[in-house]
VEXDREN-2710 file (C-alpha; in Angstrom, 1 decimal):
% VEXDREN-2710
k/r/px/py/pz
1/MET/0.1/0.3/0.0
2/SER/1.2/3.5/-0.6
3/ILE/1.6/6.2/1.1
4/PRO/-2.0/8.1/1.9
5/ASP/-2.2/11.3/1.5
6/PHE/-2.8/13.8/4.2
7/GLN/-6.1/14.3/3.3
8/THR/-6.9/10.5/3.4
9/LEU/-5.3/10.1/7.0
10/MET/-8.0/13.2/8.4
11/ARG/-10.5/10.7/9.3
12/PRO/-8.4/8.2/10.9
13/LEU/-7.0/10.6/13.0
14/LEU/-9.8/11.5/14.3
15/GLU/-11.1/7.9/14.9
16/PHE/-8.0/6.4/16.9
17/LEU/-9.1/9.7/19.1
18/SER/-12.6/8.8/19.0
19/ASP/-12.3/7.1/22.7
20/GLY/-11.9/11.0/23.9
21/LYS/-9.0/10.5/25.3
22/GLN/-6.0/12.4/25.3
23/HIS/-3.1/10.7/23.1
24/PRO/0.8/11.3/22.0
25/LEU/1.1/12.4/18.7
26/LYS/3.9/10.5/18.3
27/GLU/1.3/6.8/19.3
28/ALA/-1.7/8.3/17.0
29/ARG/1.2/8.5/14.3
30/GLN/2.3/4.6/15.0
31/ALA/-1.4/3.8/14.7
32/LEU/-2.1/5.7/11.5
33/ALA/1.0/3.7/9.6
34/ASP/0.0/0.2/11.1
35/ARG/-3.6/0.2/9.9
36/PHE/-2.5/1.5/6.9
37/ARG/0.2/-1.4/6.5
38/LEU/3.3/1.1/6.0
39/THR/6.2/-0.7/5.2
40/ASP/9.8/0.0/7.1
41/GLU/10.9/1.9/3.9
42/GLU/7.4/3.3/3.3
43/ARG/7.6/4.8/6.9
44/LYS/11.4/6.1/6.5
45/ALA/10.3/7.5/3.4
46/LEU/11.6/11.8/2.8
47/LEU/10.7/14.6/0.3
48/PRO/12.7/14.9/-2.2
49/SER/14.9/17.0/-0.1
50/GLY/15.8/14.4/2.1
51/ARG/14.8/16.7/5.3
52/GLN/11.5/15.6/6.7
53/VAL/9.2/11.8/6.2
54/ILE/6.8/12.3/4.1
55/PHE/4.7/10.4/6.4
56/VAL/5.2/12.3/9.3
57/ASN/4.8/15.6/7.0
58/ARG/1.1/14.4/6.5
59/VAL/0.6/13.2/9.4
60/ALA/0.9/16.8/10.8
61/TRP/-0.3/18.5/8.0
62/ALA/-3.7/16.1/8.5
63/GLN/-3.3/17.1/12.3
64/VAL/-3.1/20.8/11.5
65/TYR/-6.4/21.0/9.5
66/LEU/-8.1/19.4/11.9
67/SER/-6.9/21.7/14.3
68/GLN/-7.4/24.7/12.6
69/ALA/-11.4/23.6/11.9
70/GLY/-11.7/22.8/15.6
71/LEU/-12.0/19.2/15.1
72/LEU/-9.1/17.8/17.7
73/THR/-7.6/20.7/19.9
74/ASN/-3.9/20.4/21.4
75/PRO/-4.2/20.0/25.3
76/GLU/-0.2/19.9/25.4
77/ARG/2.7/20.1/24.0
78/GLY/3.0/16.7/21.8
79/HIS/-0.3/15.8/22.4
80/LEU/-3.8/15.2/20.5
81/LYS/-7.5/14.8/21.7
82/ILE/-10.6/14.6/19.4
83/SER/-12.8/17.9/19.9
84/ASP/-17.2/18.2/20.4
85/ARG/-16.9/19.1/17.0
86/GLY/-14.6/16.4/15.9
87/LEU/-17.2/14.0/17.2
88/LYS/-20.1/15.2/15.2
89/ALA/-17.8/15.4/12.4
90/LEU/-17.0/11.4/12.3
91/GLN/-20.8/10.8/11.8
92/GLU/-21.8/13.0/9.5
93/CYS/-18.5/11.7/6.9
94/PRO/-18.4/8.1/7.8
95/GLU/-16.6/7.7/4.6
96/LYS/-14.0/10.6/4.4
97/ILE/-13.4/14.2/5.7
98/SER/-11.7/16.5/3.4
99/ILE/-11.1/19.8/2.6
100/SER/-14.5/20.4/0.9
101/TYR/-16.0/19.6/4.0
102/LEU/-13.4/21.4/6.7
103/ARG/-14.4/24.9/4.3
104/LYS/-17.9/24.6/6.4
105/PHE/-16.2/26.0/9.9
106/PRO/-15.5/29.8/9.7
107/GLU/-12.3/29.1/11.5
108/PHE/-10.4/26.9/8.7
109/ASN/-11.7/29.2/6.1
110/LEU/-10.0/32.6/7.8
111/PHE/-6.7/30.0/8.4
112/ARG/-6.2/29.5/4.6
113/SER/-7.6/33.3/3.8
114/SER/-4.4/34.4/5.0
115/SER/-2.1/32.4/2.8
116/LYS/-3.9/32.9/-0.1
117/LYS/-3.1/34.6/-3.8
118/PRO/-6.4/36.9/-5.5
119/LYS/-9.7/34.9/-6.4
120/GLU/-8.2/35.0/-9.4
121/ALA/-5.6/32.6/-8.8
122/GLN/-7.5/30.2/-6.4
123/PRO/-9.2/28.0/-8.1
124/SER/-5.6/26.3/-9.6
125/GLN/-4.5/26.6/-5.7
126/ASP/-7.2/24.5/-4.4
127/SER/-6.5/22.0/-6.8
128/GLU/-3.0/21.5/-5.9
129/GLU/-4.4/21.5/-2.2
130/GLU/-6.6/19.0/-2.5
131/ARG/-2.7/16.5/-3.5
132/GLY/-0.2/17.2/-1.9
133/THR/0.9/19.2/2.1
134/PRO/2.3/22.6/1.7
135/GLU/6.0/21.1/1.6
136/GLU/5.1/18.2/-1.1
137/MET/3.4/20.9/-3.5
138/LEU/6.3/23.3/-2.8
139/GLU/8.9/20.8/-3.3
140/ALA/7.5/19.7/-6.3
141/ALA/7.6/22.9/-8.2
142/HIS/11.3/23.4/-7.0
143/GLU/12.4/20.0/-8.3
144/ARG/10.4/21.0/-11.8
145/LEU/12.0/23.8/-11.3
146/ARG/15.3/22.2/-11.8
147/ALA/14.8/19.8/-13.8
148/ASP/14.4/22.3/-16.4
149/LEU/17.1/24.4/-15.1
150/ALA/19.5/21.3/-15.8
151/LYS/18.0/21.2/-19.3
152/GLU/18.4/24.3/-20.1
153/VAL/22.3/24.3/-18.6
154/LEU/23.3/20.7/-20.2
155/SER/22.1/22.6/-24.1
156/ARG/24.2/26.0/-23.7
157/VAL/27.3/23.7/-22.2
158/LYS/27.2/21.0/-25.6
159/LYS/26.7/24.0/-28.1
160/CYS/29.8/25.7/-26.1
161/SER/33.4/25.4/-27.2
162/PRO/35.5/22.6/-26.4
163/GLN/38.1/25.4/-24.6
164/PHE/34.9/26.7/-23.1
165/PHE/34.3/23.3/-21.5
166/GLU/37.4/22.8/-20.2
167/ARG/37.8/26.3/-18.0
168/LEU/34.0/24.7/-17.2
169/VAL/35.2/22.0/-15.9
170/VAL/38.1/23.9/-14.4
171/GLU/36.0/26.1/-12.7
172/LEU/33.8/23.4/-11.3
173/LEU/36.3/21.6/-9.6
174/LEU/37.3/24.3/-8.4
175/LYS/34.2/25.2/-6.6
176/MET/33.8/21.3/-5.3
177/GLY/37.0/22.0/-3.2
178/TYR/39.8/20.8/-6.5
179/GLY/43.0/22.2/-7.4
180/GLY/44.2/24.5/-4.6
181/SER/44.3/28.3/-6.7
182/ARG/43.1/28.7/-10.6
183/GLU/46.3/29.1/-11.5
184/GLU/47.0/26.1/-10.5
185/ALA/44.1/24.1/-12.0
186/GLY/44.3/26.2/-14.7
187/GLU/48.0/24.9/-15.3
188/ALA/47.2/21.4/-14.9
189/VAL/44.5/21.2/-17.1
190/GLY/46.5/23.0/-19.7
191/THR/48.5/19.6/-20.5
192/SER/45.1/18.2/-22.9
193/GLY/46.5/15.5/-25.4
194/ASP/48.6/14.0/-22.9
195/GLU/48.0/10.1/-24.0
196/GLY/44.7/10.1/-22.9
197/ILE/44.7/12.4/-20.1
198/ASP/43.4/15.7/-20.3
199/GLY/44.4/17.6/-17.5
200/VAL/46.0/16.6/-13.9
201/ILE/44.5/18.3/-10.4
202/ASN/45.4/18.5/-7.7
203/GLU/43.4/16.6/-4.9
204/ASP/45.1/18.5/-2.3
205/ARG/46.6/22.1/-2.1
206/LEU/50.2/20.6/-1.4
207/GLY/49.9/18.0/-4.5
208/LEU/50.3/15.5/-1.8
209/ASP/47.9/13.4/-4.6
210/THR/46.5/14.0/-7.8
211/ILE/43.1/13.1/-9.9
212/TYR/44.0/12.5/-13.7
213/LEU/41.2/14.5/-15.8
214/GLN/39.0/12.9/-19.5
215/ALA/36.4/15.8/-19.9
216/LYS/34.7/14.9/-23.5
217/ARG/31.9/17.1/-25.2
218/TRP/30.1/14.7/-26.9
219/GLU/26.7/14.1/-27.8
220/GLY/26.0/10.6/-27.6
221/THR/27.0/8.0/-25.6
222/VAL/30.5/7.1/-24.1
223/GLY/31.1/3.2/-24.4
224/ARG/33.5/0.8/-22.7
225/PRO/36.8/1.2/-25.1
226/GLU/37.2/4.2/-24.2
227/ILE/36.8/4.1/-20.8
228/GLN/39.0/1.5/-21.3
229/LYS/41.6/4.0/-23.0
230/PHE/40.9/6.3/-20.1
231/VAL/42.1/3.5/-17.3
232/GLY/45.4/2.4/-19.2
233/ALA/46.6/5.9/-19.6
234/LEU/46.4/5.8/-15.8
235/GLN/48.4/3.1/-15.2
236/GLY/51.4/4.6/-17.4
237/LYS/51.3/7.2/-14.8
238/ARG/50.2/4.8/-11.9
239/ALA/47.5/7.0/-10.5
240/LYS/44.5/5.1/-8.6
241/LYS/42.1/8.3/-9.2
242/GLY/40.8/9.5/-12.5
243/VAL/37.3/11.5/-13.4
244/PHE/35.7/10.9/-16.4
245/ILE/33.6/14.0/-17.6
246/THR/30.8/14.2/-20.8
247/THR/28.1/16.3/-21.9
248/GLY/26.6/12.5/-23.0
249/THR/25.9/9.2/-21.2
250/PHE/28.2/6.3/-20.2
251/SER/26.3/2.5/-21.2
252/VAL/25.6/-0.2/-18.8
253/GLU/28.9/-1.2/-20.2
254/ALA/30.8/1.4/-19.4
255/SER/29.5/2.2/-15.7
256/GLU/29.8/-1.7/-15.1
257/PHE/33.7/-1.7/-15.7
258/VAL/34.4/1.2/-13.4
259/LYS/33.0/-0.6/-10.3
260/HIS/35.0/-3.7/-11.2
261/ILE/38.7/-2.5/-11.8
262/GLU/41.2/-1.5/-9.0
263/ALA/41.9/2.4/-10.0
264/ARG/38.6/4.6/-8.6
265/VAL/37.0/5.8/-11.2
266/VAL/34.1/8.1/-11.3
267/LEU/31.9/9.1/-14.4
268/ILE/29.4/12.1/-14.5
269/ASP/27.2/12.0/-17.4
270/GLY/25.6/14.9/-18.6
271/ARG/22.5/15.1/-16.1
272/GLN/25.2/14.8/-13.2
273/LEU/27.4/17.5/-14.7
274/ALA/24.4/19.8/-15.0
275/GLU/23.2/19.0/-11.9
276/HIS/26.4/19.7/-10.0
277/MET/26.8/22.7/-12.2
278/ILE/23.5/24.1/-10.0
279/ASP/24.9/23.1/-7.0
280/PHE/27.9/24.9/-7.4
281/GLY/26.4/27.9/-8.9
282/VAL/28.1/27.5/-12.1
283/GLY/26.6/29.2/-14.6
284/VAL/23.7/29.2/-12.7
285/ASP/22.7/32.7/-10.2
286/LEU/20.2/32.5/-7.4
287/VAL/17.1/34.2/-8.5
288/ILE/15.1/33.9/-4.7
289/SER/15.0/32.2/-1.4
290/TYR/12.3/30.8/0.9
291/ASP/13.2/29.7/4.2
292/ILE/10.3/27.4/5.7
293/LYS/10.4/27.7/9.6
294/ARG/8.3/25.7/12.2
295/ILE/7.1/27.1/16.2
296/THR/9.9/26.6/18.8
297/SER/8.0/24.5/21.1
298/ASP/10.2/25.5/24.0
299/TYR/9.8/29.4/23.4
300/PHE/6.2/29.2/24.9
301/GLU/6.3/26.9/27.5
302/GLU/5.7/29.4/30.8
303/ASP/6.9/28.1/34.1
END
């Protein structure tokens, strides 16, 4: 069974609290996870940001919406209790409690209107909210924007000259913490065409260890033979570390080959190259950022 959305969790949460007693939120989450027979993997699955458990996030928003509608209360930190209105809701909605039902309560409408956009934008926003929690919608939008940006970045890189691509690789490695200074890295990568080695990057500022580099601005797939040539060049240098970067892709055989050799060779294809450029700010600028904050419960504790 897949992880239920936050609206599907609303009625089961109230049913768990229907005995009228006060229950810890952690206990409620455990009961809901058991009810929906979630696997360990589903209970631990994270949002795309990797910072919050999906199921925990959805239970939290089910709790928030029910609380704002007055169907449950928080008698003390981390505890839940159903209200008289919540008990009545269980009678009125025998199958499912959703946002549509919660709209009948003025408190809930006031809660939602505080963050609404102008009226002409409300229909599409409502349809989005029917499918996910606010964090899920925000992260889904971020993922779409990032995917579109990655495609545009890779498209631009493919149109650049080989010389520009070489400089781009240097810039990226510097941002990732390799190469010491720009001058040192630039001089190292300047030795292109050396028996299959396009460049040498210092892994540390003292040059105690080096990484050999191959950079190919290709449109197609890099196969195992090309990787074997690169590995052979590494052996000729008695090198144990190498990075092969391409704007294209790697074949399955190429990817499997590097898993079974003594040298440590990392393959970076076009998609990964674009992702690294975004992560380390190479060729992209920050337009806007949002901070998501939560209540610091202890702050409101009174002696």
